[in-house]
N, CA, C and O atoms as a DFTB+ gen file, in Angstrom:
496 C
 N C O
     1  1      91.883      76.556      99.900
     2  2      91.827      77.387      99.140
     3  2      93.011      78.329      98.570
     4  3      94.010      78.750      99.152
     5  1      92.651      78.487      97.478
     6  2      94.058      79.397      96.614
     7  2      94.038      80.708      97.056
     8  3      93.346      81.091      97.999
     9  1      94.742      81.373      96.432
    10  2      94.718      82.578      96.070
    11  2      93.481      83.334      95.124
    12  3      92.614      84.176      95.357
    13  1      93.954      82.461      93.814
    14  2      92.936      82.643      92.714
    15  2      91.225      82.626      93.455
    16  3      90.476      83.603      93.467
    17  1      90.884      81.154      94.068
    18  2      90.066      81.124      94.846
    19  2      89.360      81.985      95.881
    20  3      88.172      82.035      96.200
    21  1      90.499      82.692      96.342
    22  2      89.774      83.643      97.686
    23  2      89.418      84.964      96.654
    24  3      88.361      85.517      96.959
    25  1      90.027      85.466      95.659
    26  2      90.030      86.509      94.763
    27  2      88.771      86.298      93.996
    28  3      88.005      87.260      93.933
    29  1      88.488      85.350      93.489
    30  2      87.362      84.881      93.268
    31  2      86.198      84.862      93.641
    32  3      85.287      84.971      92.820
    33  1      85.945      84.707      95.082
    34  2      85.121      84.825      95.908
    35  2      84.636      86.030      96.629
    36  3      83.485      86.341      96.937
    37  1      85.770      86.643      96.832
    38  2      86.261      88.224      96.879
    39  2      84.938      89.153      96.244
    40  3      83.908      89.689      96.652
    41  1      85.764      88.943      94.855
    42  2      84.876      89.470      93.565
    43  2      83.228      89.182      93.461
    44  3      82.359      89.994      93.142
    45  1      83.117      88.213      93.716
    46  2      81.896      87.667      93.601
    47  2      80.961      88.382      94.903
    48  3      79.990      89.132      94.809
    49  1      81.561      87.914      95.984
    50  2      80.620      88.634      97.093
    51  2      80.580      90.315      96.815
    52  3      79.563      91.009      96.842
    53  1      81.946      90.766      96.544
    54  2      81.053      92.602      96.224
    55  2      80.432      92.674      95.476
    56  3      79.610      93.579      95.621
    57  1      80.295      91.692      93.913
    58  2      79.165      92.263      93.125
    59  2      77.475      92.021      93.723
    60  3      76.484      92.650      93.352
    61  1      77.533      90.917      94.744
    62  2      76.521      90.072      94.950
    63  2      76.265      91.329      96.273
    64  3      75.295      90.996      96.954
    65  1      76.687      92.197      96.592
    66  2      76.372      93.346      97.301
    67  2      76.607      94.582      96.473
    68  3      76.719      95.591      97.169
    69  1      76.700      94.753      95.332
    70  2      76.453      96.131      94.382
    71  2      77.623      97.171      94.657
    72  3      77.421      98.386      94.654
    73  1      78.792      96.624      94.882
    74  2      80.419      97.329      95.156
    75  2      81.173      96.500      94.331
    76  3      80.924      95.448      93.742
    77  1      82.223      97.265      94.431
    78  2      83.435      96.975      94.122
    79  2      84.123      95.851      94.929
    80  3      83.719      95.397      95.999
    81  1      85.197      95.483      94.264
    82  2      86.128      94.857      94.688
    83  2      86.752      95.569      95.839
    84  3      86.561      95.208      97.000
    85  1      87.543      96.640      95.490
    86  2      88.322      97.553      96.050
    87  2      87.136      98.339      97.414
    88  3      87.623      98.606      98.513
    89  1      86.079      98.535      97.215
    90  2      85.315      98.596      98.198
    91  2      85.070      97.791      98.963
    92  3      84.963      98.370     100.045
    93  1      84.868      96.517      99.108
    94  2      85.028      95.479     100.038
    95  2      86.120      95.226     100.622
    96  3      86.040      94.773     101.764
    97  1      87.436      95.437     100.028
    98  2      88.519      95.188     100.601
    99  2      88.616      96.566     101.301
   100  3      89.500      96.444     102.149
   101  1      88.088      97.877     101.336
   102  2      88.343      99.145     102.017
   103  2      87.750      98.844     103.324
   104  3      87.895      99.426     104.399
   105  1      86.983      97.711     102.979
   106  2      86.410      97.365     104.803
   107  2      86.545      96.515     105.718
   108  3      86.154      96.494     106.884
   109  1      87.276      95.641     104.948
   110  2      88.296      94.494     105.430
   111  2      89.523      94.884     106.327
   112  3      90.359      95.679     105.899
   113  1      89.611      94.408     107.377
   114  2      90.599      94.449     108.530
   115  2      91.677      94.249     107.629
   116  3      91.776      93.437     106.708
   117  1      92.705      95.368     108.153
   118  2      94.043      95.498     107.636
   119  2      94.584      94.462     107.797
   120  3      95.328      94.221     106.846
   121  1      94.586      93.551     108.694
   122  2      95.562      92.641     109.383
   123  2      95.147      91.170     108.456
   124  3      95.768      90.134     108.696
   125  1      94.127      91.195     107.467
   126  2      93.819      90.190     106.935
   127  2      93.591      91.047     105.509
   128  3      93.751      90.284     104.556
   129  1      93.394      91.864     105.258
   130  2      93.776      92.584     103.738
   131  2      94.470      92.199     102.788
   132  3      94.108      92.059     101.620
   133  1      95.821      91.950     103.386
   134  2      96.581      91.867     102.632
   135  2      97.295      90.340     102.198
   136  3      98.436      89.999     101.887
   137  1      95.830      89.544     102.371
   138  2      96.482      88.303     102.293
   139  2      94.730      87.611     101.727
   140  3      93.734      87.519     102.445
   141  1      94.862      87.181     100.112
   142  2      93.312      87.379      99.823
   143  2      92.511      85.888     100.254
   144  3      91.320      85.683     100.018
   145  1      93.347      84.998     100.869
   146  2      92.813      83.861     101.425
   147  2      91.856      84.111     102.888
   148  3      90.729      83.740     103.217
   149  1      92.907      84.918     103.551
   150  2      92.596      85.375     105.143
   151  2      91.308      86.241     104.770
   152  3      90.252      86.102     105.387
   153  1      91.472      87.187     103.669
   154  2      90.516      88.106     103.614
   155  2      88.988      87.589     102.850
   156  3      88.039      88.314     102.549
   157  1      89.114      86.175     102.671
   158  2      88.122      85.561     101.982
   159  2      87.419      84.700     103.330
   160  3      86.243      84.844     103.664
   161  1      88.343      83.835     103.978
   162  2      87.711      83.451     105.072
   163  2      87.173      84.762     106.184
   164  3      86.204      84.735     106.943
   165  1      87.953      85.631     106.013
   166  2      86.741      87.013     107.095
   167  2      85.690      86.700     106.967
   168  3      84.976      86.107     107.776
   169  1      85.266      87.336     105.122
   170  2      84.090      87.643     104.823
   171  2      82.919      86.600     105.005
   172  3      81.721      86.802     105.208
   173  1      83.656      85.375     104.865
   174  2      82.985      83.956     105.152
   175  2      82.336      84.182     106.520
   176  3      81.164      83.815     106.609
   177  1      82.924      84.742     107.632
   178  2      81.995      84.411     108.821
   179  2      81.523      85.985     109.086
   180  3      81.532      86.398     110.245
   181  1      81.055      86.979     107.851
   182  2      80.369      88.193     108.378
   183  2      79.299      88.333     107.489
   184  3      79.328      87.881     106.344
   185  1      78.706      88.716     107.792
   186  2      77.319      89.660     107.101
   187  2      77.840      90.722     106.513
   188  3      78.918      91.094     106.977
   189  1      77.362      91.370     105.560
   190  2      77.133      92.772     105.009
   191  2      76.687      93.314     105.168
   192  3      75.993      93.643     104.206
   193  1      76.458      94.089     106.416
   194  2      75.387      94.951     107.174
   195  2      75.454      96.411     106.563
   196  3      76.443      97.128     106.408
   197  1      74.048      96.664     106.243
   198  2      73.608      98.044     106.359
   199  2      73.327      98.701     107.652
   200  3      72.707      98.296     108.635
   201  1      73.908      99.770     107.420
   202  2      73.855     100.861     108.429
   203  2      72.629     101.318     109.091
   204  3      72.159     101.322     110.228
   205  1      72.248     101.770     107.699
   206  2      70.895     102.372     107.504
   207  2      69.930     101.228     106.556
   208  3      70.102     101.111     105.343
   209  1      68.913     100.431     107.322
   210  2      68.155      99.802     106.715
   211  2      68.110     100.180     104.854
   212  3      68.006     101.265     104.282
   213  1      68.227      98.905     104.354
   214  2      67.547      99.188     102.695
   215  2      66.211      99.254     102.451
   216  3      65.673      99.604     101.401
   217  1      65.455      98.734     103.945
   218  2      64.002      98.599     103.672
   219  2      63.206     100.269     103.877
   220  3      62.083     100.743     103.708
   221  1      64.372     100.686     104.274
   222  2      63.706     102.269     104.914
   223  2      64.570     103.169     103.728
   224  3      63.975     104.195     103.399
   225  1      66.010     102.914     102.973
   226  2      66.668     103.797     102.802
   227  2      67.019     103.160     101.080
   228  3      68.232     103.006     100.940
   229  1      66.509     102.924     100.286
   230  2      66.883     101.891      99.597
   231  2      67.901     102.560      98.652
   232  3      68.714     101.885      98.020
   233  1      67.836     103.925      98.567
   234  2      68.822     104.527      97.793
   235  2      70.444     104.479      98.496
   236  3      71.476     105.020      98.099
   237  1      70.284     103.926      99.251
   238  2      71.534     103.558     100.551
   239  2      72.330     101.841      99.810
   240  3      73.502     101.473      99.887
   241  1      71.434     101.309      99.311
   242  2      71.662     100.141      99.333
   243  2      73.149      99.636      98.769
   244  3      73.894      98.897      99.414
   245  1      73.417     100.129      97.552
   246  2      74.932      99.951      97.100
   247  2      75.882     100.984      97.631
   248  3      77.017     100.828      97.180
   249  1      75.754     101.957      98.429
   250  2      76.494     102.546      99.040
   251  2      77.483     102.166      99.867
   252  3      77.013     101.861     100.963
   253  1      78.876     102.033      99.802
   254  2      80.049     101.191     100.275
   255  2      79.656     101.998     101.777
   256  3      79.343     101.361     102.783
   257  1      79.725     103.379     101.738
   258  2      79.687     103.929     103.228
   259  2      78.763     103.905     104.269
   260  3      78.882     104.424     105.379
   261  1      77.402     102.964     103.617
   262  2      76.364     102.478     104.116
   263  2      76.509     100.942     104.656
   264  3      75.598     100.174     104.965
   265  1      77.507     100.784     104.673
   266  2      77.506      99.281     105.380
   267  2      78.967      99.138     106.077
   268  3      79.966      99.777     105.746
   269  1      78.882      98.111     107.167
   270  2      80.121      97.278     107.084
   271  2      80.319      95.816     107.820
   272  3      79.435      95.492     108.613
   273  1      81.001      95.257     107.690
   274  2      81.074      93.495     108.392
   275  2      80.553      93.413     109.624
   276  3      81.010      94.042     110.578
   277  1      79.280      92.412     109.706
   278  2      79.396      92.087     110.877
   279  2      78.829      90.732     111.138
   280  3      78.280      90.139     110.209
   281  1      78.909      90.235     112.226
   282  2      78.144      88.985     112.665
   283  2      76.929      88.558     112.592
   284  3      76.027      88.956     113.329
   285  1      76.807      87.729     111.717
   286  2      75.872      87.544     110.832
   287  2      74.717      87.347     111.937
   288  3      73.654      87.741     111.457
   289  1      74.574      86.910     113.147
   290  2      73.359      86.656     113.960
   291  2      72.983      88.153     114.340
   292  3      71.853      88.622     114.205
   293  1      73.921      88.736     114.758
   294  2      73.763      90.516     115.476
   295  2      73.229      91.407     114.283
   296  3      72.597      92.439     114.507
   297  1      73.515      90.953     112.980
   298  2      72.849      91.750     111.831
   299  2      71.389      91.330     111.549
   300  3      70.465      92.112     111.327
   301  1      71.320      90.055     111.586
   302  2      69.597      89.325     111.252
   303  2      68.991      89.844     112.610
   304  3      68.128      90.677     112.332
   305  1      69.081      89.713     113.662
   306  2      68.174      89.713     114.794
   307  2      68.281      91.546     114.876
   308  3      67.246      91.962     115.396
   309  1      68.931      92.325     114.624
   310  2      68.151      93.451     114.496
   311  2      67.230      94.005     113.300
   312  3      66.680      95.107     113.288
   313  1      67.180      93.147     112.422
   314  2      66.278      93.427     111.485
   315  2      66.384      94.809     110.665
   316  3      67.491      95.235     110.335
   317  1      65.205      95.492     110.350
   318  2      65.372      96.549     109.845
   319  2      65.864      97.961     110.383
   320  3      66.120      98.945     109.690
   321  1      65.944      97.850     111.805
   322  2      66.513      98.760     112.466
   323  2      68.153      99.370     112.104
   324  3      69.111      98.640     111.850
   325  1      68.179     100.631     112.147
   326  2      69.216     101.171     112.341
   327  2      70.329     100.970     112.885
   328  3      70.342     101.173     114.099
   329  1      71.371     100.608     112.369
   330  2      72.387     100.579     113.097
   331  2      72.647     101.278     114.664
   332  3      71.966     102.298     114.559
   333  1      73.230     101.307     116.018
   334  2      73.322     102.546     116.388
   335  2      74.960     102.545     116.272
   336  3      75.780     101.824     115.703
   337  1      75.028     103.849     117.191
   338  2      76.783     104.260     116.653
   339  2      77.852     102.762     117.895
   340  3      78.942     102.190     117.849
   341  1      76.640     102.774     118.800
   342  2      77.645     101.489     119.847
   343  2      77.292     100.349     119.044
   344  3      78.148      99.464     119.078
   345  1      76.301     100.112     118.343
   346  2      76.479      98.261     117.205
   347  2      77.536      98.765     116.461
   348  3      78.513      98.016     116.441
   349  1      77.662      99.972     115.742
   350  2      78.953      99.787     114.929
   351  2      79.907     100.079     115.625
   352  3      80.604      99.827     114.643
   353  1      80.770     100.427     116.521
   354  2      81.531     100.175     117.702
   355  2      81.937      98.938     118.057
   356  3      83.072      98.513     117.838
   357  1      81.121      98.366     118.564
   358  2      81.160      96.938     118.598
   359  2      81.341      96.013     117.515
   360  3      81.975      95.001     117.813
   361  1      80.851      96.134     116.068
   362  2      80.777      95.525     114.974
   363  2      82.139      95.648     114.695
   364  3      82.744      94.738     114.128
   365  1      82.806      96.928     115.120
   366  2      84.490      96.949     114.265
   367  2      85.360      96.352     115.627
   368  3      86.545      96.023     115.569
   369  1      84.815      96.309     116.418
   370  2      85.918      95.603     117.502
   371  2      86.023      94.149     117.343
   372  3      87.025      93.437     117.273
   373  1      84.831      93.873     117.304
   374  2      84.756      92.456     116.791
   375  2      85.342      91.998     115.454
   376  3      85.782      90.849     115.436
   377  1      85.428      92.858     114.124
   378  2      85.466      92.599     113.382
   379  2      86.844      92.706     113.273
   380  3      87.318      92.293     112.214
   381  1      88.028      93.405     114.554
   382  2      89.137      93.653     114.324
   383  2      89.731      92.090     115.050
   384  3      90.697      91.449     114.636
   385  1      88.833      91.725     116.241
   386  2      89.098      90.341     116.919
   387  2      89.204      89.067     115.871
   388  3      90.226      88.392     115.752
   389  1      88.185      88.884     115.253
   390  2      88.003      88.057     114.457
   391  2      89.189      88.150     113.323
   392  3      89.850      87.123     113.174
   393  1      89.506      89.250     112.537
   394  2      90.721      89.145     111.990
   395  2      91.869      88.914     112.713
   396  3      92.116      87.712     112.605
   397  1      92.297      89.197     113.066
   398  2      93.375      88.920     114.261
   399  2      93.322      87.842     114.305
   400  3      94.285      87.418     113.666
   401  1      92.517      86.721     114.854
   402  2      92.371      85.327     115.176
   403  2      92.835      84.712     113.898
   404  3      93.726      83.868     113.996
   405  1      92.294      85.050     112.519
   406  2      92.242      84.288     111.036
   407  2      93.916      85.152     110.832
   408  3      94.508      84.323     110.141
   409  1      94.629      85.986     111.000
   410  2      95.720      86.079     110.359
   411  2      97.115      85.433     111.594
   412  3      98.330      85.348     111.413
   413  1      96.383      85.128     112.641
   414  2      96.959      84.691     113.661
   415  2      96.878      82.808     113.627
   416  3      97.539      81.988     114.264
   417  1      95.900      82.637     112.714
   418  2      95.907      81.455     112.559
   419  2      96.783      80.279     111.879
   420  3      96.580      79.080     112.068
   421  1      97.900      80.887     110.966
   422  2      98.782      80.144     110.847
   423  2     100.013      80.581     110.972
   424  3     100.291      81.353     110.054
   425  1     101.130      80.366     111.947
   426  2     101.801      80.781     112.551
   427  2     103.328      80.066     112.607
   428  3     104.404      80.322     113.148
   429  1     102.733      78.927     111.651
   430  2     103.991      78.340     111.300
   431  2     105.321      78.518     111.015
   432  3     106.366      77.913     111.255
   433  1     104.912      79.760     110.296
   434  2     106.512      80.340     109.744
   435  2     107.265      81.437     110.959
   436  3     108.356      82.008     110.968
   437  1     106.590      81.422     111.534
   438  2     107.044      82.093     113.004
   439  2     108.118      81.322     113.878
   440  3     109.076      81.742     114.527
   441  1     107.573      79.912     113.644
   442  2     108.038      79.049     114.769
   443  2     109.363      78.264     114.054
   444  3     109.258      77.358     113.227
   445  1     110.380      78.714     114.467
   446  2     111.750      78.249     114.157
   447  2     112.636      76.857     115.037
   448  3     113.427      75.972     114.711
   449  1     112.115      77.201     115.991
   450  2     112.250      75.964     117.116
   451  2     111.614      74.692     117.634
   452  3     110.866      74.659     118.611
   453  1     111.917      73.800     117.009
   454  2     111.103      72.767     117.230
   455  2     110.603      72.181     118.361
   456  3     109.553      71.543     118.441
   457  1     111.404      72.423     119.249
   458  2     110.864      72.221     120.435
   459  2     109.700      73.490     121.030
   460  3     108.916      73.094     121.893
   461  1     109.614      74.585     120.704
   462  2     108.328      75.486     121.186
   463  2     107.373      74.865     120.247
   464  3     107.550      74.420     119.113
   465  1     105.792      74.978     121.358
   466  2     104.985      74.815     120.708
   467  2     104.080      76.269     121.107
   468  3     104.201      76.861     122.179
   469  1     103.309      76.615     120.171
   470  2     102.584      77.752     119.952
   471  2     100.994      77.206     120.038
   472  3     100.452      76.358     119.329
   473  1     100.394      78.044     121.236
   474  2      98.982      77.938     121.438
   475  2      98.351      79.676     121.005
   476  3      98.816      80.668     121.567
   477  1      97.452      79.747     120.131
   478  2      97.113      81.064     119.804
   479  2      95.991      80.971     121.003
   480  3      95.256      80.112     121.490
   481  1      96.405      82.871     121.259
   482  2      95.288      83.411     122.209
   483  2      94.041      84.115     121.449
   484  3      93.935      85.076     120.687
   485  1      93.479      83.526     121.807
   486  2      91.951      83.534     121.426
   487  2      90.997      84.483     122.066
   488  3      90.392      84.088     123.063
   489  1      90.804      85.599     121.648
   490  2      89.896      86.464     122.680
   491  2      88.563      86.223     123.102
   492  3      87.951      86.618     124.094
   493  1      88.165      85.343     121.953
   494  2      86.511      85.168     122.469
   495  2      86.280      83.560     122.104
   496  3      85.194      83.027     122.328
């Protein structure tokens, strides 16, 4: 994926959620938000999860402060229930882990010694 394709994906993703590109990027972990390809890769693995369900709080549907990235299966299994503070904390931690793994996935520029092999540290 090129930077242009990644930015196009992120623009479309934000628009589909009724928010701006800047809103989407503000909820993207900083470890990947500086690289469009990494940010797009992150969002391809996440649902845009509403904290208060749209079914019971339709006025918050396009409010970025009512949403956060979250694992798709976790978001979908909760259904129309509000996210608890614990669920928000778990999602935040999970987002940081996923983003860190994406950010660390291309370490080739960091390896200058051809005799050194790198094995990424995966937390999950």
